[in-house]
C-alpha positions, 0 to 999 in steps of 0.5 A: 499499499505505501508503495502504491501511495507513493507512485500516487504521488509521484504520478501527482507531482508531475502532472501539477508540473506539467500543467504549470509548465515545469515538466517538459516531457512523457510523464513515466508511469509510476507502477508498484506490484507487490505479492498483496496485490490480486491476481488478474482475472482471466477473460472469456469470450461472450456466448450467443445467448448472452450476445442476443441477451445484451442487443435485446435490452432496451437501449438497442430496441427502444429506451425511456430517454438518453440517460435511462438506457436500460429502461424500456420505452419509445425513444431510438436514440444511438448514442455512445453506449448504443455503438460503443458496445457494438463496436466493440463486439463487432470489431474486437476493439479495445475500449479505450480505442472507440470512444476517441475515435475521429470522424477521419479515422473512417477510411475506405479502399472503395470496397471496405471500410475501415478504423484507422488507428495509424498514429500518423499517415507515413505515406505524407511523411513523418509528423513530430511526437507530440502530434502524432495519435497516442496509441497503448502499444506499438501494435495498436496501430493498424487498419480495423474493418468495419463491419457491415451490420455497423454500417446498415446501422448507420454508422456512417450517417452519423459521421457525416451528420457530425462532420456536417455540424462541425464536429470532428470526433465520431462520439463527441458524448463519449465524456472521458474521465480524467484521473487525479494523476492526469491519466485520460480514461477514454474506456470508463463510461462504457465499461461501468455501463457494461457491469451495471447491465451485466448486474441487471441481468443477474451475469454472474460469471467472474471472468465475462467482462467487456474486454470479452469481446476482443477474445469473442472476435479472435474466435471468430477470427479463428473459425473463418481461416484467417492467418494468425500473422494477420488477426494479430494485426487486426486485433492490434496483439503483439507480434511474434518474429520478426516476419510479423513487422514486414508487409503492407501497412495499410489497407488489409489484402482484398480476400482477407479484407472480405472475410473479416468484413463478412464474419457473420456466425448465426449469432451475428445474423440473430443479432442483425434481426433485433437491431435492424428491426429496432432501427426500421421501427424507429425509422418508420415512426413506431419510436421517436428518434432523438440525437441529443449529441448534435446539439453538444458545443463542438468548439468546446470539445475540441478546444478542451482536446487540445489542452 
């Protein structure tokens, strides 16, 4: 406990120093691990029944309002939580990667759509370290195929509406959590929401976390017969051997991109029926569509991110 407290205080001191221009460098991570620390729980993938139960909840089929998303109602609000859960399931992206997505990170090779998670575009030349996007690890820099179901549900329409309104973020309704040591967490709101719905649904498996979506996508990729090297690049896993560091750094090979983009086991087909059905009811006027994120102060948000 003493070591952890000291680590926290050191991080806090450097954070304040940086804010007051007394520290001009990266804030190091002080990490104290002792024999008393709890062992991390292993994580398992979602079961088909759990996925179907999740997307059958009011958040996806009609909720009371944008705040009471787990209470049944007549409002159809495809807010950050709606997309956050679905992007997690259908791409295997880390929760912290989703909330901070920018609209310009959505790219296409004219056949498939991708999230470009590379820190900068090397084809346009080098950039300063401070101007590059910060990644969790070097392996996190990658191109992630956007599943067609996400497009069918209107993800690109959201991006177009926000861009027209002058917003650069794909999910401006995702508010990051800033810890006392200055570390920004983009995953906190989504993981806490998952813990809430997990209790609400009575799911008692300790090894089931939102991070389990990465294990789920890994399982689907294996079932699709995708090479391990390509799988590691899609999920942002560590390379195995020097061979993994070679090859294309841009869009995926068309054949492999097609395999990844068309991953649709029976449970995804069932999810499609539920999700598309709710969207069609909303478009038909049977549910009221609300988009409160279009009313946010995008200028203020941009200034906050710049700081």
